[in-house]
VMD Tcl script that builds the backbone (N, CA, C; Angstrom):
set m [mol new atoms 255]
animate dup $m
set s [atomselect $m all]
$s set {name element resname resid chain x y z} {
  {N N MET 1 A 82.834 -42.668 115.828}
  {CA C MET 1 A 83.801 -43.311 116.696}
  {C C MET 1 A 83.158 -43.495 118.070}
  {N N SER 2 A 83.265 -44.690 118.612}
  {CA C SER 2 A 82.662 -44.961 119.908}
  {C C SER 2 A 83.494 -44.324 121.022}
  {N N ASN 3 A 82.891 -44.276 122.198}
  {CA C ASN 3 A 83.553 -43.703 123.369}
  {C C ASN 3 A 84.829 -44.480 123.701}
  {N N LYS 4 A 84.755 -45.798 123.578}
  {CA C LYS 4 A 85.913 -46.645 123.870}
  {C C LYS 4 A 87.052 -46.389 122.881}
  {N N ASP 5 A 86.718 -46.235 121.605}
  {CA C ASP 5 A 87.741 -45.957 120.588}
  {C C ASP 5 A 88.371 -44.586 120.783}
  {N N ALA 6 A 87.557 -43.585 121.140}
  {CA C ALA 6 A 88.088 -42.247 121.378}
  {C C ALA 6 A 89.012 -42.246 122.598}
  {N N HIS 7 A 88.612 -42.980 123.626}
  {CA C HIS 7 A 89.449 -43.092 124.827}
  {C C HIS 7 A 90.791 -43.737 124.482}
  {N N TRP 8 A 90.745 -44.817 123.706}
  {CA C TRP 8 A 91.979 -45.502 123.343}
  {C C TRP 8 A 92.863 -44.621 122.471}
  {N N ALA 9 A 92.276 -43.855 121.563}
  {CA C ALA 9 A 93.064 -42.977 120.695}
  {C C ALA 9 A 93.806 -41.926 121.521}
  {N N LYS 10 A 93.119 -41.343 122.494}
  {CA C LYS 10 A 93.753 -40.328 123.324}
  {C C LYS 10 A 94.803 -40.957 124.249}
  {N N THR 11 A 94.508 -42.139 124.775}
  {CA C THR 11 A 95.464 -42.840 125.633}
  {C C THR 11 A 96.705 -43.241 124.848}
  {N N ARG 12 A 96.516 -43.706 123.623}
  {CA C ARG 12 A 97.647 -44.100 122.787}
  {C C ARG 12 A 98.554 -42.899 122.499}
  {N N GLY 13 A 97.968 -41.752 122.196}
  {CA C GLY 13 A 98.765 -40.545 121.956}
  {C C GLY 13 A 99.560 -40.143 123.191}
  {N N HIS 14 A 98.914 -40.236 124.339}
  {CA C HIS 14 A 99.591 -39.906 125.597}
  {C C HIS 14 A 100.725 -40.891 125.883}
  {N N MET 15 A 100.496 -42.166 125.596}
  {CA C MET 15 A 101.507 -43.192 125.809}
  {C C MET 15 A 102.717 -42.953 124.900}
  {N N ILE 16 A 102.494 -42.552 123.673}
  {CA C ILE 16 A 103.589 -42.287 122.737}
  {C C ILE 16 A 104.436 -41.116 123.225}
  {N N VAL 17 A 103.793 -40.053 123.689}
  {CA C VAL 17 A 104.535 -38.900 124.222}
  {C C VAL 17 A 105.356 -39.325 125.434}
  {N N THR 18 A 104.767 -40.121 126.312}
  {CA C THR 18 A 105.481 -40.592 127.499}
  {C C THR 18 A 106.693 -41.430 127.121}
  {N N LEU 19 A 106.541 -42.332 126.160}
  {CA C LEU 19 A 107.661 -43.171 125.739}
  {C C LEU 19 A 108.765 -42.370 125.058}
  {N N VAL 20 A 108.394 -41.343 124.310}
  {CA C VAL 20 A 109.403 -40.487 123.674}
  {C C VAL 20 A 110.203 -39.736 124.741}
  {N N LEU 21 A 109.508 -39.213 125.757}
  {CA C LEU 21 A 110.220 -38.538 126.854}
  {C C LEU 21 A 111.145 -39.501 127.588}
  {N N TRP 22 A 110.652 -40.704 127.871}
  {CA C TRP 22 A 111.470 -41.714 128.545}
  {C C TRP 22 A 112.704 -42.052 127.691}
  {N N PHE 23 A 112.510 -42.263 126.400}
  {CA C PHE 23 A 113.607 -42.580 125.490}
  {C C PHE 23 A 114.650 -41.469 125.482}
  {N N PHE 24 A 114.184 -40.207 125.451}
  {CA C PHE 24 A 115.101 -39.070 125.434}
  {C C PHE 24 A 115.953 -39.032 126.692}
  {N N PHE 25 A 115.307 -39.139 127.870}
  {CA C PHE 25 A 116.047 -39.013 129.127}
  {C C PHE 25 A 116.855 -40.255 129.481}
  {N N SER 26 A 116.546 -41.401 128.878}
  {CA C SER 26 A 117.303 -42.597 129.213}
  {C C SER 26 A 118.410 -42.913 128.207}
  {N N LEU 27 A 118.242 -42.568 126.949}
  {CA C LEU 27 A 119.236 -42.943 125.943}
  {C C LEU 27 A 119.821 -41.756 125.177}
  {N N VAL 28 A 118.996 -40.947 124.593}
  {CA C VAL 28 A 119.457 -39.883 123.698}
  {C C VAL 28 A 120.359 -38.896 124.426}
  {N N LEU 29 A 119.964 -38.516 125.615}
  {CA C LEU 29 A 120.736 -37.533 126.366}
  {C C LEU 29 A 122.163 -37.996 126.601}
  {N N PHE 30 A 122.339 -39.288 126.846}
  {CA C PHE 30 A 123.677 -39.799 127.163}
  {C C PHE 30 A 124.506 -40.122 125.936}
  {N N MET 31 A 123.896 -40.119 124.760}
  {CA C MET 31 A 124.667 -40.280 123.527}
  {C C MET 31 A 125.573 -39.077 123.288}
  {N N PHE 32 A 125.213 -37.965 123.890}
  {CA C PHE 32 A 125.968 -36.729 123.712}
  {C C PHE 32 A 126.698 -36.353 125.002}
  {N N GLY 33 A 127.168 -37.363 125.745}
  {CA C GLY 33 A 127.828 -37.134 127.032}
  {C C GLY 33 A 129.066 -36.272 126.940}
  {N N THR 34 A 129.879 -36.492 125.931}
  {CA C THR 34 A 131.101 -35.698 125.823}
  {C C THR 34 A 130.790 -34.237 125.523}
  {N N GLU 35 A 129.781 -34.002 124.709}
  {CA C GLU 35 A 129.391 -32.620 124.426}
  {C C GLU 35 A 128.738 -31.974 125.646}
  {N N LEU 36 A 127.999 -32.766 126.428}
  {CA C LEU 36 A 127.349 -32.224 127.623}
  {C C LEU 36 A 128.357 -31.875 128.706}
  {N N ASN 37 A 129.490 -32.550 128.715}
  {CA C ASN 37 A 130.495 -32.274 129.740}
  {C C ASN 37 A 131.158 -30.918 129.571}
  {N N THR 38 A 130.966 -30.258 128.435}
  {CA C THR 38 A 131.505 -28.908 128.267}
  {C C THR 38 A 130.696 -27.893 129.070}
  {N N MET 39 A 129.468 -28.245 129.432}
  {CA C MET 39 A 128.619 -27.380 130.262}
  {C C MET 39 A 128.628 -27.924 131.682}
  {N N SER 40 A 128.277 -27.057 132.639}
  {CA C SER 40 A 128.228 -27.528 134.023}
  {C C SER 40 A 126.920 -27.081 134.669}
  {N N PHE 41 A 126.544 -27.820 135.702}
  {CA C PHE 41 A 125.342 -27.510 136.472}
  {C C PHE 41 A 125.681 -27.725 137.941}
  {N N LEU 42 A 125.556 -26.705 138.749}
  {CA C LEU 42 A 125.916 -26.725 140.169}
  {C C LEU 42 A 127.367 -27.139 140.387}
  {N N GLY 43 A 128.230 -26.768 139.455}
  {CA C GLY 43 A 129.647 -27.056 139.571}
  {C C GLY 43 A 130.071 -28.424 139.069}
  {N N TYR 44 A 129.151 -29.243 138.599}
  {CA C TYR 44 A 129.460 -30.579 138.082}
  {C C TYR 44 A 129.277 -30.589 136.571}
  {N N PRO 45 A 130.038 -31.423 135.865}
  {CA C PRO 45 A 129.790 -31.571 134.424}
  {C C PRO 45 A 128.346 -32.025 134.202}
  {N N LEU 46 A 127.697 -31.503 133.189}
  {CA C LEU 46 A 126.272 -31.756 132.981}
  {C C LEU 46 A 125.967 -33.235 132.766}
  {N N ALA 47 A 126.803 -33.953 132.032}
  {CA C ALA 47 A 126.552 -35.388 131.810}
  {C C ALA 47 A 126.610 -36.142 133.132}
  {N N TYR 48 A 127.546 -35.792 134.008}
  {CA C TYR 48 A 127.627 -36.439 135.312}
  {C C TYR 48 A 126.376 -36.145 136.132}
  {N N TYR 49 A 125.947 -34.887 136.158}
  {CA C TYR 49 A 124.762 -34.526 136.925}
  {C C TYR 49 A 123.521 -35.244 136.399}
  {N N MET 50 A 123.357 -35.290 135.083}
  {CA C MET 50 A 122.181 -35.957 134.510}
  {C C MET 50 A 122.211 -37.451 134.816}
  {N N THR 51 A 123.387 -38.058 134.851}
  {CA C THR 51 A 123.490 -39.470 135.179}
  {C C THR 51 A 123.152 -39.704 136.650}
  {N N ALA 52 A 123.684 -38.865 137.517}
  {CA C ALA 52 A 123.523 -39.067 138.947}
  {C C ALA 52 A 122.131 -38.705 139.446}
  {N N GLN 53 A 121.583 -37.567 138.994}
  {CA C GLN 53 A 120.329 -37.105 139.566}
  {C C GLN 53 A 119.323 -36.596 138.550}
  {N N GLY 54 A 119.774 -35.987 137.506}
  {CA C GLY 54 A 118.863 -35.322 136.578}
  {C C GLY 54 A 117.868 -36.257 135.920}
  {N N SER 55 A 118.333 -37.388 135.432}
  {CA C SER 55 A 117.419 -38.330 134.776}
  {C C SER 55 A 116.454 -38.950 135.771}
  {N N LEU 56 A 116.933 -39.241 136.963}
  {CA C LEU 56 A 116.036 -39.787 137.987}
  {C C LEU 56 A 114.928 -38.801 138.319}
  {N N LEU 57 A 115.281 -37.549 138.446}
  {CA C LEU 57 A 114.278 -36.516 138.705}
  {C C LEU 57 A 113.307 -36.415 137.537}
  {N N ALA 58 A 113.823 -36.483 136.324}
  {CA C ALA 58 A 112.962 -36.435 135.142}
  {C C ALA 58 A 111.999 -37.621 135.115}
  {N N PHE 59 A 112.466 -38.815 135.480}
  {CA C PHE 59 A 111.598 -39.994 135.489}
  {C C PHE 59 A 110.493 -39.867 136.530}
  {N N VAL 60 A 110.805 -39.306 137.693}
  {CA C VAL 60 A 109.778 -39.115 138.726}
  {C C VAL 60 A 108.736 -38.113 138.249}
  {N N VAL 61 A 109.183 -37.031 137.629}
  {CA C VAL 61 A 108.248 -36.031 137.098}
  {C C VAL 61 A 107.382 -36.647 135.999}
  {N N ILE 62 A 107.987 -37.423 135.110}
  {CA C ILE 62 A 107.236 -38.092 134.044}
  {C C ILE 62 A 106.216 -39.051 134.636}
  {N N LEU 63 A 106.585 -39.770 135.680}
  {CA C LEU 63 A 105.679 -40.717 136.333}
  {C C LEU 63 A 104.425 -40.025 136.856}
  {N N PHE 64 A 104.604 -38.944 137.615}
  {CA C PHE 64 A 103.451 -38.233 138.170}
  {C C PHE 64 A 102.646 -37.543 137.075}
  {N N TRP 65 A 103.323 -36.968 136.083}
  {CA C TRP 65 A 102.615 -36.318 134.986}
  {C C TRP 65 A 101.761 -37.331 134.225}
  {N N THR 66 A 102.342 -38.514 133.952}
  {CA C THR 66 A 101.624 -39.558 133.218}
  {C C THR 66 A 100.384 -40.017 133.983}
  {N N ALA 67 A 100.538 -40.265 135.272}
  {CA C ALA 67 A 99.402 -40.726 136.078}
  {C C ALA 67 A 98.295 -39.670 136.123}
  {N N ASN 68 A 98.677 -38.411 136.311}
  {CA C ASN 68 A 97.692 -37.320 136.351}
  {C C ASN 68 A 96.964 -37.178 135.023}
  {N N LYS 69 A 97.725 -37.149 133.941}
  {CA C LYS 69 A 97.140 -36.979 132.608}
  {C C LYS 69 A 96.219 -38.143 132.259}
  {N N GLN 70 A 96.626 -39.374 132.593}
  {CA C GLN 70 A 95.795 -40.531 132.285}
  {C C GLN 70 A 94.506 -40.511 133.103}
  {N N GLU 71 A 94.582 -40.072 134.342}
  {CA C GLU 71 A 93.371 -39.961 135.165}
  {C C GLU 71 A 92.398 -38.947 134.555}
  {N N LYS 72 A 92.922 -37.848 134.032}
  {CA C LYS 72 A 92.054 -36.854 133.385}
  {C C LYS 72 A 91.418 -37.421 132.119}
  {N N ILE 73 A 92.189 -38.182 131.352}
  {CA C ILE 73 A 91.647 -38.819 130.146}
  {C C ILE 73 A 90.551 -39.809 130.538}
  {N N ASP 74 A 90.799 -40.611 131.574}
  {CA C ASP 74 A 89.804 -41.582 132.028}
  {C C ASP 74 A 88.523 -40.897 132.498}
  {N N GLU 75 A 88.657 -39.799 133.241}
  {CA C GLU 75 A 87.475 -39.062 133.706}
  {C C GLU 75 A 86.705 -38.459 132.539}
  {N N GLU 76 A 87.419 -37.978 131.545}
  {CA C GLU 76 A 86.774 -37.359 130.378}
  {C C GLU 76 A 85.865 -38.353 129.648}
  {N N PHE 77 A 86.285 -39.603 129.589}
  {CA C PHE 77 A 85.523 -40.597 128.838}
  {C C PHE 77 A 84.711 -41.540 129.727}
  {N N GLY 78 A 84.677 -41.279 131.031}
  {CA C GLY 78 A 83.846 -42.055 131.938}
  {C C GLY 78 A 84.441 -43.378 132.365}
  {N N PHE 79 A 85.759 -43.509 132.335}
  {CA C PHE 79 A 86.411 -44.741 132.748}
  {C C PHE 79 A 87.184 -44.577 134.046}
  {N N SER 80 A 86.859 -43.555 134.813}
  {CA C SER 80 A 87.583 -43.263 136.037}
  {C C SER 80 A 87.341 -44.331 137.093}
  {N N GLU 81 A 88.343 -44.622 137.897}
  {CA C GLU 81 A 88.211 -45.608 138.956}
  {C C GLU 81 A 87.924 -44.956 140.303}
  {N N ARG 82 A 87.864 -43.650 140.351}
  {CA C ARG 82 A 87.577 -42.955 141.606}
  {C C ARG 82 A 86.112 -43.130 141.959}
  {N N GLU 83 A 85.882 -43.284 143.261}
  {CA C GLU 83 A 84.506 -43.367 143.745}
  {C C GLU 83 A 84.054 -42.003 144.194}
  {N N ASP 84 A 82.873 -41.610 143.803}
  {CA C ASP 84 A 82.328 -40.327 144.235}
  {C C ASP 84 A 81.780 -40.477 145.649}
  {N N ASP 85 A 82.168 -39.541 146.515}
  {CA C ASP 85 A 81.671 -39.582 147.883}
  {C C ASP 85 A 80.417 -38.760 148.040}
}
mol reanalyze $m
mol bondsrecalc $m
mol representation Tube
mol addrep $m
């Protein structure tokens, strides 16, 4: 397997994990809104909190995690865009 193919295989796996996390926090979590409302977080029903702030926080964390992980994958296979000083 060439370096380019190995890089793409690892990037594809990372992309699939990222999309599954995005799918969970954007759709799956809210399919169970009525069940989530039986629990509370900081005094608010959990479905309300996840709609208002929780999912947004999860998306920001996923964004930074994805960028960091992809940069490490790129460096591992020599495709990094950083310039060495």
